[in-house]
C-alpha positions in Angstrom: 107.7 115.7 101.2 110.4 112.6 102.1 112.8 111.6 99.5 111.8 108.7 97.7 114.6 105.8 96.7 113.7 102.3 95.5 113.7 99.2 97.6 113.3 95.7 97.7 110.3 93.6 99.1 112.7 92.2 101.9 113.1 95.5 103.1 109.7 95.7 104.7 110.3 93.9 107.7 113.3 95.9 108.6 113.8 98.3 111.9 112.9 102.2 111.7 115.2 104.0 113.4 113.3 106.6 115.5 116.9 108.6 116.5 119.9 107.1 114.7 123.1 107.2 116.4 126.5 107.4 114.9 130.0 106.2 116.2 130.4 109.6 118.0 126.9 110.5 119.0 125.9 110.6 122.3 122.5 110.1 121.6 121.6 106.3 122.4 120.6 104.2 119.4 116.5 103.8 119.6 114.6 101.6 116.9 111.1 100.3 117.0 109.9 97.6 114.7 107.3 97.9 112.1 105.9 95.0 109.8 104.1 97.2 107.4 103.1 100.6 106.4 100.4 100.3 103.8 99.2 103.4 101.7 96.0 102.7 99.4 96.5 104.5 96.4 92.4 104.4 95.4 89.6 104.1 97.8 87.7 106.3 100.5 87.5 109.9 99.2 89.7 112.1 97.6 90.0 114.5 100.5 91.3 111.7 102.9 93.9 108.8 102.6 93.7 105.2 104.1 97.0 103.6 105.9 97.2 100.1 107.1 99.7 100.3 110.3 101.0 96.9 111.3 103.3 96.2 113.9 104.9 93.1 115.4 104.3 93.7 119.2 101.6 92.1 120.8 101.5 94.6 123.2 101.6 98.2 122.8 101.4 99.5 126.3 105.2 98.3 126.9 107.9 100.9 127.4 109.7 102.0 124.0 113.1 102.4 125.0 113.2 101.9 128.9 111.2 104.7 129.8 108.1 106.8 129.9 107.3 106.6 126.1 105.3 103.6 125.2 105.2 101.9 121.8 101.6 103.0 121.4 103.2 106.7 121.3 105.7 105.8 119.3 103.4 104.1 116.7 100.9 107.1 116.9 103.9 109.5 116.4 104.8 108.0 113.4 101.3 108.3 111.9 101.6 112.1 112.7 104.6 112.0 110.7 103.6 110.3 107.8 100.1 112.5 107.7 102.3 115.5 107.8 105.3 114.4 105.2 103.1 112.4 102.8 99.5 114.1 102.8 99.7 117.3 104.2 101.6 119.1 101.2 98.9 118.5 99.1 96.2 121.1 99.3 93.2 118.9 98.5 93.8 116.1 101.5 92.5 117.1 104.8 94.2 114.1 106.6 94.6 110.1 106.7 92.5 107.3 108.3 95.2 104.7 110.1 93.8 101.2 110.4 96.3 100.2 113.5 96.9 96.5 113.9 99.4 94.9 116.5 100.6 91.4 116.6 101.4 91.2 113.0 98.0 92.1 111.9 96.0 89.6 114.4 95.0 92.2 116.9 93.2 95.5 115.6 94.1 98.4 117.7 91.6 100.8 116.1 91.0 103.2 113.1 91.8 106.6 113.5 91.9 110.1 111.9 95.0 112.3 111.6 93.6 115.5 110.5 96.2 117.6 108.9 95.3 120.6 111.4 96.1 118.2 114.3 99.5 117.2 112.6 100.3 120.6 112.0 99.6 121.5 115.7 101.9 118.5 116.8 104.9 119.8 114.9 104.5 123.1 116.3 103.8 121.9 119.8 107.0 119.2 119.6 109.1 120.3 116.8 110.7 118.0 114.0 114.1 116.3 114.5 116.2 114.3 112.2 114.7 112.3 109.1 114.6 109.2 109.6 114.0 105.8 107.0 110.7 104.8 106.9 109.2 102.0 104.2 105.9 102.6 102.6 104.0 100.2 100.8 102.1 101.8 97.5 100.1 98.5 96.0 102.5 96.1 96.9 105.8 98.2 96.1 108.0 99.5 99.0 109.4 102.8 98.6 112.0 104.1 101.1 111.3 107.7 102.5 112.9 109.8 104.7 110.7 111.6 107.0 111.2 113.9 110.1 110.4 112.4 113.4 108.6 114.3 116.3 111.2 115.9 118.8 109.9 113.7 121.8 112.0 113.7 124.9 112.2 115.0 128.6 109.1 116.7 129.6 107.7 116.8 125.9 106.7 113.0 126.4 104.1 113.3 129.4 102.6 116.2 127.3 102.5 114.0 124.1 100.8 111.1 125.9 98.0 113.7 127.1 97.9 115.4 123.8 97.1 111.7 122.0 94.8 110.7 124.5 92.6 113.5 124.0 93.3 114.4 120.5 92.7 110.6 119.1 89.8 108.2 119.9 90.2 104.8 118.4 87.2 103.6 116.6 85.5 100.5 115.0 85.5 99.6 111.2 82.9 97.8 109.2 83.8 95.4 106.5 80.4 93.9 105.0 78.2 92.8 108.1 81.1 92.3 110.4 82.4 95.1 113.0 85.6 95.1 114.2 86.8 97.0 117.2 89.8 97.9 118.9 91.0 94.7 120.7 89.3 92.4 118.4 91.3 89.6 116.9 91.7 89.4 113.2 92.6 85.7 112.5 
């Protein structure tokens, strides 16, 4: 499981580095903004965790770093990484449900379930790279963790895009009498 360090609420809107660069590094600096990753401490069932994953971007179909990897791909990769690091180390947990929201929570992108089996398959197929600073919010309390990222580069990108298009189906959620589906406005 990732290393947890204390953090202040103001760091929730920080940038998440997917491949941090040093002064001597030849790896380009890459960053993706994430507004909030809120992990429910309670609710649902004991075998599956619930996470709200909110990004500031209105469109997640744009290139993340100027290449073929889209913001959407990076966001799904981050959800897989969180599932692996935070939940799949607990024997009883089977996976995590993610409510994915764009435009700072104004656009519902969908609900998806990432099983530990699928997350482990992604780890085995793509490998893990450097640990990345990630801020997770538990019941309003932010915690900084360092989570290894999937190694997505070169020919692995297209394979990963194919993998997530077949492994995950974005679903709707029900809130009382209302059904909210991917693309619906939340404001």
